[in-house]
C-alpha positions, 0 to 999 in steps of 0.5 A, spaced: 500 500 500 502 507 498 499 512 503 502 518 505 500 517 512 505 511 512 512 510 510 512 517 507 509 515 501 513 509 500 510 502 499 508 499 506 505 492 507 498 494 509 498 489 515 503 492 519 505 498 515 513 496 515 516 499 509 517 494 503 524 496 502 526 494 509 524 487 508 527 487 501 533 490 504 534 484 509 533 479 504 538 482 499 543 482 505 542 475 505 537 474 511 533 468 511 526 468 509 524 465 516 528 471 520 525 476 516 518 474 518 520 473 525 522 480 525 516 483 522 511 479 525 509 476 518 509 469 515 515 466 511 510 465 505 508 473 505 516 475 505 517 470 500 511 472 496 513 480 497 520 479 495 519 475 489 514 480 487 519 486 488 524 482 483 519 481 478 517 488 478 524 490 478 526 486 472 
């Protein structure tokens, strides 16, 4: 979701308002999906789907 009230207008995850970039930065740095999921109170499947969607959009 993009909402100027959260994340300064940058994309955030609607459920917890965590910036998408925070998740993808950790993933690109080599953190496991499980570690990221735990840190942001998400499921590993949510993290995996998010990161792969961002990669597809960037391609």
